[in-house]
C-alpha positions as MATLAB code, in Angstrom:
seq = 'MADQKKGNGHELLHLLETRVRQLILQEKDLQEQCRALEGQIAERDRKIEELKQQNLDAQARYDNLKVARMLELSDNDTRNARQRLNHLVREVDKCIALLKA';
ca = [
     -47.023   41.293   54.598;
     -49.098   41.354   51.624;
     -46.333   43.529   49.657;
     -43.558   40.609   51.102;
     -45.541   37.834   50.251;
     -45.363   39.375   46.596;
     -41.627   39.958   46.995;
     -41.410   36.101   47.420;
     -43.824   34.974   44.870;
     -41.761   37.314   42.028;
     -38.352   35.932   43.382;
     -39.960   32.619   43.365;
     -40.901   33.338   39.846;
     -37.876   34.684   38.509;
     -35.989   32.038   39.593;
     -38.168   29.790   38.179;
     -37.456   31.620   35.066;
     -33.735   31.491   35.366;
     -34.000   27.467   36.244;
     -35.913   26.895   32.967;
     -33.812   28.976   30.558;
     -30.911   26.347   31.972;
     -32.559   23.730   31.647;
     -33.536   24.862   27.865;
     -29.390   25.517   27.230;
     -28.468   22.546   28.796;
     -30.966   20.354   27.135;
     -29.745   22.323   23.430;
     -26.165   21.733   24.659;
     -27.058   18.103   25.129;
     -28.609   17.631   21.787;
     -25.650   19.131   19.813;
     -23.493   16.780   21.827;
     -26.076   14.059   20.433;
     -25.796   14.801   17.249;
     -21.885   15.362   17.501;
     -21.589   11.479   18.513;
     -24.597   10.226   16.130;
     -21.830   11.636   13.480;
     -18.875   10.136   15.015;
     -21.551    6.704   14.927;
     -21.556    6.788   11.594;
     -17.891    7.706   10.888;
     -17.001    4.589   12.953;
     -19.617    2.651   11.458;
     -18.202    3.612    7.514;
     -14.786    2.955    8.552;
     -15.309   -0.416   10.323;
     -17.749   -1.740    6.868;
     -14.106    0.051    5.135;
     -11.764   -1.997    7.137;
     -14.147   -5.045    6.770;
     -14.118   -4.835    2.767;
     -10.443   -4.584    3.113;
      -9.998   -7.486    5.011;
     -12.302   -9.396    2.642;
      -9.466   -8.066   -0.252;
      -6.551   -9.400    1.510;
      -8.035  -12.527    2.543;
      -8.535  -13.282   -1.221;
      -5.467  -12.310   -1.908;
      -3.958  -14.141    0.894;
      -5.836  -17.199   -0.601;
      -4.569  -16.583   -4.434;
      -1.458  -16.263   -3.202;
      -1.569  -19.479   -1.992;
      -3.064  -21.190   -4.465;
       0.008  -19.887   -6.399;
       2.578  -21.079   -4.014;
       0.515  -24.580   -4.413;
       1.144  -24.350   -8.126;
       4.938  -23.022   -7.886;
       5.772  -26.108   -6.002;
       4.046  -28.512   -8.094;
       5.932  -26.560  -11.248;
       9.446  -27.140   -8.719;
       8.201  -30.577   -8.025;
       7.966  -31.737  -11.520;
      10.825  -29.959  -12.643;
      13.136  -31.858   -9.908;
      11.079  -35.458  -11.258;
      12.356  -34.529  -14.379;
      15.926  -33.704  -14.026;
      16.055  -36.879  -11.142;
      14.523  -38.968  -14.652;
      17.025  -37.346  -17.331;
      19.931  -38.274  -14.602;
      18.195  -41.933  -14.533;
      18.022  -41.746  -18.436;
      21.767  -41.020  -18.647;
      22.623  -43.626  -16.577;
      20.890  -45.955  -18.198;
      22.653  -44.757  -21.723;
      26.135  -45.329  -19.881;
      25.303  -48.853  -18.175;
      23.824  -49.886  -22.202;
      26.777  -48.389  -24.048;
      28.876  -50.501  -21.185;
      27.545  -53.107  -22.358;
      28.029  -52.650  -26.119;
      31.806  -52.135  -25.555;
];
């Protein structure tokens, strides 16, 4: 009976050692997964910052284009007003010419 208890004790000890080894391997695998995930997070954070900067650059370009477009419209308005004024001056000159005749 003492031998049987010794045998059971050895089996339990062996089973415990096996389970501890399995847990150690699982812990190492989880650490590797954790490092890989941390790397992915860092890469995504870097990408987010890059995209934020691109967004800021695009917004600045958009604002510049809006200002340029407003100036362009102002130039067109000035040109149109000048043409209308020239047309009116020619009409007045025609009227003056008719009055003199």
